[in-house]
C-alpha angles and dihedrals in degrees: 000000000000116000107247101208130021086202088065093053097082091054091051092045094052090049088051092052090053095047091049090054089052090049091052091051093048089049094050087051092044088234100159097179092056089045089053092052094044091046089056095050091046092049090055094048090049087053092056089050089049090236097148101173090052092045091053090051091051091049091053088052090052093048092046091052096045085055090049093240103149093177092059093040089057095047093048091044092053089047090052091049090054093044091047093055089059091044094054092054089052095045095059 
């Protein structure tokens, strides 16, 4: 999917920052249902930004949460956090 408007990117990026914070909070509270919902939104936002690797990791979190596998959710969440740090540097 090609991104339609570069002017729209900062809004999407800010929403992504907010949702990543929500995911960190849900992770620290072991709230697997909230993590699943956040992961779906984050996955869609990464898709809009054409960040395929991060989208795939968010999808893994979503599936692991749906299956109730907290160990995998934690592992993929930590992976996404590391990948997101690199992504933020390249986005600016």
